[in-house]
C-alpha positions as CSV (number, residue, x, y, z in Angstrom):
1,M,13.5,-18.2,1.1
2,D,14.3,-21.6,2.0
3,P,10.7,-24.4,1.9
4,K,11.5,-25.6,5.2
5,Y,7.9,-26.6,6.0
6,Q,7.4,-27.9,2.9
7,L,4.4,-30.6,3.0
8,E,4.3,-33.6,0.6
9,T,0.5,-34.2,1.9
10,I,-2.3,-31.5,3.2
11,A,-5.8,-32.2,4.2
12,K,-7.9,-31.9,1.4
13,E,-10.2,-29.3,3.2
14,I,-7.4,-27.0,3.3
15,Q,-6.1,-27.1,-0.5
16,N,-8.0,-24.2,-1.4
17,D,-6.5,-21.9,0.9
18,I,-3.0,-22.7,-0.4
19,P,-2.4,-20.2,-3.2
20,Q,-2.3,-21.7,-6.7
21,E,-1.6,-19.3,-8.9
22,P,2.4,-17.5,-8.3
23,E,2.8,-14.2,-7.2
24,P,4.6,-12.2,-9.6
25,Y,6.8,-10.8,-6.8
26,Y,10.6,-9.9,-7.4
27,C,12.9,-9.8,-4.0
28,D,16.4,-8.0,-4.8
29,P,18.4,-11.0,-3.0
30,Q,20.8,-7.8,-1.9
31,S,17.8,-5.7,-0.4
32,G,17.7,-8.2,3.0
33,L,14.2,-9.2,2.8
34,I,14.8,-12.8,2.1
35,K,16.7,-12.6,5.4
36,A,14.4,-11.0,7.3
37,V,11.3,-13.6,6.4
38,N,13.6,-16.6,7.0
39,L,13.9,-15.0,10.1
40,A,10.6,-14.1,11.3
41,I,10.2,-18.4,10.4
42,Y,13.0,-18.8,12.5
43,L,12.4,-16.8,15.6
44,R,8.6,-17.3,15.2
45,R,8.3,-13.7,15.3
46,P,6.0,-11.3,13.4
47,L,7.4,-9.6,10.4
48,L,6.2,-5.7,10.5
49,L,6.7,-4.4,6.9
50,E,6.6,-0.5,5.9
51,G,7.5,1.8,2.9
52,E,5.9,3.5,0.4
53,A,2.2,2.6,-0.6
54,G,2.4,0.5,-3.6
55,C,6.0,-1.0,-3.1
56,G,4.9,-4.6,-2.6
57,K,3.7,-5.0,1.4
58,T,1.0,-6.7,1.2
59,R,1.9,-9.4,-2.0
60,L,5.1,-10.7,-0.1
61,A,2.6,-12.6,2.2
62,R,1.0,-14.6,-0.4
63,A,4.4,-15.1,-2.4
64,V,5.5,-16.7,1.0
65,A,2.7,-19.0,0.9
66,H,2.8,-20.2,-2.3
67,Q,6.8,-20.5,-2.6
68,L,6.3,-22.8,0.8
69,R,3.1,-24.1,-0.6
70,L,1.1,-23.3,2.8
71,P,-2.0,-22.3,3.5
72,Y,-2.7,-18.2,3.2
73,Y,-4.8,-16.0,5.3
74,R,-5.2,-12.6,5.1
75,W,-7.2,-10.2,7.4
76,D,-7.5,-6.8,6.5
77,V,-7.7,-4.3,9.2
78,R,-10.1,-1.7,9.8
79,S,-10.6,2.1,11.5
80,N,-13.2,-0.3,14.2
81,S,-10.6,-3.7,13.8
82,K,-9.9,-5.3,17.4
83,A,-7.7,-8.1,18.2
84,Q,-10.4,-10.3,18.7
85,D,-11.7,-10.3,14.9
86,G,-8.8,-12.3,14.0
87,L,-9.4,-14.7,15.9
88,Y,-13.0,-15.6,15.7
89,T,-16.7,-13.8,15.5
90,Y,-19.9,-15.6,17.3
91,D,-23.2,-14.4,16.0
92,A,-25.5,-14.8,19.7
93,I,-27.9,-13.0,17.3
94,L,-28.1,-15.4,15.0
95,R,-28.3,-18.8,17.1
96,L,-31.2,-16.5,19.0
97,H,-33.2,-16.3,15.8
98,D,-32.6,-20.1,15.4
99,V,-34.1,-21.1,18.5
100,Q,-37.3,-19.0,18.1
101,I,-37.7,-20.9,14.9
102,Q,-37.1,-24.3,16.3
103,Q,-39.7,-23.3,19.0
104,F,-42.2,-21.9,16.3
105,T,-41.8,-25.3,14.4
106,W,-42.0,-27.7,17.4
107,Q,-45.2,-25.7,18.7
108,Y,-47.4,-25.7,15.0
109,S,-45.6,-29.3,14.2
110,Q,-46.8,-31.3,17.1
111,P,-48.0,-34.8,16.8
112,P,-51.8,-35.1,17.4
113,A,-53.5,-35.6,21.0
114,G,-52.5,-39.1,22.3
115,S,-50.0,-40.1,19.6
116,T,-46.8,-41.2,20.8
117,D,-44.9,-40.2,18.2
118,K,-41.6,-37.7,18.7
119,L,-40.7,-35.0,16.6
120,P,-37.2,-35.2,15.1
121,A,-34.9,-32.5,16.5
122,N,-34.5,-31.2,13.2
123,P,-31.1,-28.3,13.1
124,I,-31.7,-24.9,10.8
125,E,-31.7,-24.9,7.4
126,D,-29.0,-22.1,6.3
127,E,-29.5,-20.7,3.0
128,Q,-26.2,-22.9,1.4
129,P,-28.4,-26.4,1.4
130,T,-25.1,-27.9,3.0
131,Q,-24.8,-25.9,5.7
132,R,-27.0,-27.0,8.6
133,R,-27.0,-25.2,12.4
134,N,-28.2,-26.6,15.6
135,P,-29.2,-24.1,18.0
136,S,-28.0,-26.8,20.7
137,N,-24.7,-26.4,19.3
138,P,-22.7,-23.1,19.7
139,Q,-20.3,-23.9,17.7
140,D,-22.4,-23.5,14.4
141,Y,-22.4,-20.4,15.0
142,R,-18.5,-19.7,16.0
143,T,-16.8,-18.0,12.9
144,L,-13.2,-18.4,12.9
145,G,-10.8,-15.2,11.6
146,A,-7.6,-15.8,10.2
147,L,-5.1,-16.1,13.1
148,G,-7.8,-18.9,14.7
149,K,-7.9,-20.7,11.5
150,A,-3.7,-20.8,11.6
151,F,-4.3,-21.6,14.8
152,D,-6.6,-24.2,14.3
153,F,-5.2,-25.9,11.6
154,K,-2.9,-28.5,13.2
155,S,-0.9,-30.4,10.2
156,C,1.2,-27.4,9.0
157,P,2.0,-23.6,9.5
158,S,-0.1,-21.0,7.7
159,V,1.0,-17.4,6.1
160,V,-0.9,-15.2,7.7
161,L,-0.8,-11.7,6.6
162,I,-2.3,-8.8,8.9
163,D,-2.7,-6.0,6.2
164,E,-2.4,-2.2,7.5
165,I,-2.1,-2.5,10.9
166,D,-2.2,1.4,11.6
167,K,-5.5,1.9,10.6
168,A,-6.8,0.4,14.1
169,S,-6.8,1.8,17.4
170,I,-3.3,2.1,19.5
171,D,-4.2,-0.4,21.8
172,F,-4.7,-2.7,19.1
173,P,-1.3,-3.9,18.2
174,N,-0.5,-4.2,21.9
175,D,-3.8,-6.6,22.2
176,L,-2.2,-8.9,19.3
177,L,1.0,-9.3,21.9
178,T,-1.4,-12.0,24.2
179,V,-2.0,-14.0,21.1
180,L,1.4,-14.0,19.2
181,D,3.2,-15.3,22.3
182,E,3.6,-17.8,24.9
183,P,1.5,-19.8,25.3
184,W,0.5,-19.3,21.8
185,K,-3.8,-20.1,22.7
186,F,-6.9,-18.1,23.0
187,E,-10.3,-19.3,24.6
188,I,-13.8,-19.4,23.3
189,P,-15.6,-18.6,26.1
190,E,-19.0,-18.6,24.3
191,T,-18.3,-22.5,23.2
192,G,-15.9,-23.6,25.8
193,E,-13.5,-23.9,23.3
194,V,-9.5,-23.6,23.7
195,I,-7.7,-23.1,20.2
196,E,-3.9,-23.6,20.6
197,A,-0.9,-23.4,18.4
198,T,1.3,-26.1,18.6
199,E,5.5,-25.5,18.0
200,H,4.7,-27.2,14.4
201,N,1.9,-25.2,13.8
202,R,3.0,-21.7,14.6
203,P,1.8,-19.3,12.3
204,I,4.2,-17.1,9.9
205,V,2.9,-13.2,10.6
206,I,3.6,-10.8,7.8
207,I,2.5,-7.4,9.2
208,T,2.3,-4.2,6.8
209,S,1.8,-0.9,8.0
210,N,2.1,2.9,6.4
211,R,2.5,4.5,9.2
212,E,-1.3,6.5,9.2
213,K,-1.1,7.1,12.7
214,G,2.4,7.4,13.5
215,N,4.7,4.9,15.0
216,L,2.7,1.5,16.8
217,P,3.6,1.3,20.3
218,A,7.2,-0.1,21.9
219,P,6.4,-3.1,23.0
220,F,5.1,-4.4,20.0
221,L,8.0,-2.7,18.0
222,R,9.4,-5.0,20.4
223,R,8.4,-8.3,19.4
224,C,8.6,-7.9,16.2
225,I,10.7,-8.3,13.8
226,Y,11.0,-4.9,11.3
227,F,12.2,-4.6,7.6
228,Y,11.2,-1.3,5.7
229,I,11.0,-2.4,1.8
230,E,12.4,1.0,-0.2
231,F,11.0,2.0,-3.3
232,P,12.7,0.0,-6.1
233,K,14.7,2.7,-8.1
234,D,17.1,0.5,-9.4
235,R,15.0,-2.5,-10.1
236,L,11.9,-1.9,-12.1
237,K,13.0,-3.6,-15.1
238,E,13.3,-6.8,-13.0
239,I,10.0,-6.7,-11.6
240,V,8.2,-5.7,-15.1
241,R,9.9,-8.9,-16.4
242,T,8.9,-11.0,-12.9
243,H,5.0,-9.3,-14.0
244,D,5.6,-10.1,-17.7
245,E,7.4,-13.8,-17.1
246,Q,4.1,-14.6,-14.8
247,G,1.4,-13.5,-17.3
248,N,3.3,-15.3,-20.2
249,Q,2.7,-18.2,-18.1
250,Q,-0.5,-17.5,-17.6
251,K,-1.6,-17.0,-21.2
252,Q,0.1,-20.0,-22.4
253,L,-1.9,-22.1,-19.7
254,E,-5.4,-20.3,-21.6
255,G,-3.6,-20.8,-25.1
256,T,-3.8,-16.6,-25.3
257,T,-0.2,-16.4,-26.0
258,T,0.4,-13.3,-28.2
259,P,4.0,-12.0,-29.1
260,H,5.6,-8.6,-27.9
261,P,6.2,-6.2,-30.3
262,S,9.8,-5.1,-31.3
263,E,9.5,-2.0,-29.8
264,E,8.8,-3.4,-26.2
265,G,12.4,-3.0,-24.7
266,E,12.0,0.5,-26.0
267,I,8.9,1.4,-24.3
268,I,10.0,-0.2,-21.4
269,D,13.5,1.3,-20.9
270,R,11.3,5.1,-21.7
271,S,8.6,4.3,-19.2
272,I,10.7,3.9,-16.3
273,E,13.2,7.0,-17.6
274,C,10.4,8.7,-17.7
275,F,8.6,7.5,-14.6
276,L,11.7,8.2,-12.3
277,K,11.8,11.8,-13.6
278,I,8.0,12.4,-12.8
279,R,9.1,10.9,-9.4
280,E,12.2,13.5,-9.0
281,D,9.6,16.2,-8.9
282,E,9.8,17.4,-4.9
283,S,6.2,19.2,-5.6
284,L,4.3,16.2,-5.8
285,V,1.8,15.9,-3.1
286,K,1.7,12.3,-3.4
287,K,4.6,10.3,-5.5
288,P,3.3,7.8,-7.6
289,G,4.1,4.1,-6.5
290,T,5.5,0.8,-8.1
291,S,1.9,-0.6,-8.9
292,E,1.0,2.7,-10.2
293,F,4.0,2.1,-12.4
294,L,3.0,-0.9,-13.2
295,D,-0.9,-0.2,-14.1
296,W,0.7,2.6,-16.2
297,L,3.1,0.2,-18.4
298,E,-0.2,-2.2,-19.2
299,A,-2.1,0.8,-20.4
300,L,1.1,2.1,-22.5
301,R,1.3,-1.1,-24.0
302,N,-2.2,-2.4,-24.1
303,F,-4.5,-0.4,-23.7
304,D,-4.7,2.7,-26.1
305,N,-4.8,2.3,-29.5
306,E,-4.5,5.4,-30.8
307,L,-0.9,5.3,-29.3
308,V,1.1,3.9,-32.8
309,N,4.4,4.3,-30.7
310,P,4.0,5.0,-27.2
311,A,7.9,5.0,-26.6
312,K,7.8,8.6,-28.7
313,Q,4.8,9.8,-27.1
314,L,6.8,10.4,-23.3
315,T,8.4,13.7,-24.7
316,K,7.8,17.4,-23.7
317,Y,6.2,17.5,-26.9
318,Y,2.9,15.5,-25.7
319,P,0.6,15.8,-22.8
320,L,1.7,12.9,-20.4
321,P,-0.5,10.2,-21.3
322,H,-3.0,8.0,-18.7
323,R,-1.8,10.4,-15.9
324,E,-5.0,9.3,-14.3
325,L,-2.8,6.1,-13.7
326,L,-0.2,7.8,-11.9
327,F,-1.3,10.9,-9.7
328,K,-4.3,10.3,-7.0
329,H,-4.5,13.9,-5.6
330,S,-6.2,16.7,-7.1
331,E,-2.9,19.0,-7.1
332,D,-0.4,17.1,-8.8
333,W,-3.3,15.5,-11.4
334,L,-3.7,19.5,-12.6
335,K,-0.5,20.0,-13.7
336,D,0.6,20.2,-17.1
337,W,3.0,17.2,-17.1
338,K,5.2,16.9,-19.9
339,V,8.4,15.1,-19.9
340,S,11.6,15.6,-21.2
């Protein structure tokens, strides 16, 4: 990914929104995914990712943000989500509450009769001492969502993840089109604000879908760049190596680096072979994905001290260890799993 938006200085208030730790994300140069990301950046269009659950769709956005040193905002879509939720929320109830508290305080804090002293207009204090709200200022009750923050920050583009868009109603994707297109702005009627993304700071939007409710609307799909992330059957070893390298770097920073046992390579090779054979079973209700494999491998290597040589346990003579990490359906879990 070409860091064309690399910045030397970014406002201090946004520094915490930039991922500081690298994302252990392996991207096959031959897969076309890097090209799809760069096309999305170049054409200013959302990148829609589909693929098996656990294949790395969600992790990509954070990896892009870290690579380009850009702010990262995540929006987890739910069944009751609306497009406005990603732009802003406005707490009218809290404002009414603060007005009532202010009136009550004013009523019982009147100066004595004949006094010319005026009471100060003290804002309402929140639970956090550093936050103060003034009922006369509606912006104190407006909170920007992931897209709203990206539109409002003018110094550079931000990376916005809209995760599992298929969970929302069928109208939700089309409602997003009114924002993720010209003129790239939205209005907040409660405050009178108009927040616009300029040519310089239009966000890099990455959207994921598991097709839980079927295909997304055609008008929305026409607006997106589409990429399907296939199960990385031939790249599991590279993915493990990427995660190990990141883990080793973190351990070095913490001063807790421990050498890998000499049979480490054997464990990885045997676990990959075993995992791929499991996925070949067509009777599986739900095939385990990449994330399940990584958790399983971690447990094989480091969790159970009773497994003296985990690689030798992955045979037809032993029950499959840690199957609860691989199978997420009762029919799959209850099988007598042994790998030949």
